[in-house]
C-alpha positions, 0 to 999 in steps of 0.5 A, spaced: 527 378 091 527 380 099 534 381 102 535 377 108 535 379 115 542 379 117 544 383 110 539 388 112 542 389 119 549 389 116 546 395 112 544 399 118 550 397 121 554 400 116 549 406 115 551 408 123 558 407 121 558 412 116 555 417 120 560 416 125 566 416 120 563 423 117 563 426 124 570 423 125 572 427 118 572 421 113 576 416 118 575 409 117 570 406 123 569 399 124 565 394 127 568 388 131 565 382 134 569 378 139 569 370 137 573 364 140 578 369 143 580 373 137 576 379 134 573 379 127 571 385 123 564 385 121 562 392 118 566 398 116 564 405 114 567 404 107 563 398 104 569 397 098 574 396 103 576 389 105 576 388 112 581 383 112 586 389 110 585 393 117 591 392 121 589 392 128 589 386 134 582 389 137 582 383 142 590 384 144 589 391 144 583 391 149 586 386 153 593 390 154 588 396 156 585 391 161 578 391 158 574 385 159 572 381 153 566 377 153 565 372 147 560 375 142 561 383 144 561 388 139 566 394 139 567 400 134 574 402 132 577 408 129 584 410 128 585 417 129 592 418 128 598 413 126 598 408 132 593 412 136 586 407 136 580 409 139 575 403 141 569 403 144 564 398 146 557 397 143 552 397 149 545 398 151 546 402 157 549 409 157 556 410 160 557 413 167 558 420 167 565 423 168 568 424 175 566 430 178 562 433 172 568 434 168 568 431 161 575 428 159 573 424 153 575 427 147 570 429 142 572 423 137 571 418 143 564 421 145 562 420 137 564 413 138 561 412 144 555 415 141 555 410 135 556 404 140 549 406 143 546 407 137 548 400 134 546 397 141 539 400 141 539 398 133 541 391 136 536 391 141 530 393 137 532 388 131 532 382 136 525 384 139 522 385 132 524 379 130 521 375 136 515 379 135 515 377 128 516 370 130 509 370 135 505 373 130 507 368 125 505 363 129 498 366 131 497 367 123 499 359 122 494 357 127 489 362 124 489 358 118 489 352 121 483 354 125 479 357 118 481 350 115 477 346 120 471 351 120 471 350 112 471 342 113 466 342 119 459 339 117 456 343 123 460 345 130 460 338 134 463 338 141 470 336 138 470 341 133 468 347 138 473 344 143 479 344 137 477 352 135 477 354 142 484 351 143 486 354 137 483 361 139 487 360 146 494 359 142 492 365 138 491 369 143 497 367 147 501 368 141 499 375 140 500 377 148 507 374 147 508 379 141 505 385 144 510 383 150 516 383 146 515 389 143 
């Protein structure tokens, strides 16, 4: 039985979180999504850890720090010491370089920033792959319909040719769209 796409994406998220946890000497690293003004834990580096037992108000913490909290945004959270939380956004773009070329972010913070970039890249690739798959499945469905028309046709009448040409145009457009999505 095939796994569902969201389940496979969650497994990939967990793999990245486990790598970040290993780089942070085994500390728990979690992925949170903003939904309806509050944060919901989606994945953790330790799959056997109940997500509802993690005691942090991510949305409140971000608002206290003056960070903009968008609906649906993703955040990586890790507690490095009691009461000392690090929170990094999942993003698709590289953060700005440090002012004056002097890095002030801790190695732990940089690890979380890198994990956020990896998760952002994964989500972007996953979305493009899903979109390309939809276009290619559309092309395949039209090919099957066209094949059925050819098999049922008793000669190629003008109407049959017109249908086949229209089908080929749809197939071509779907393949072009898939290539554009990739």
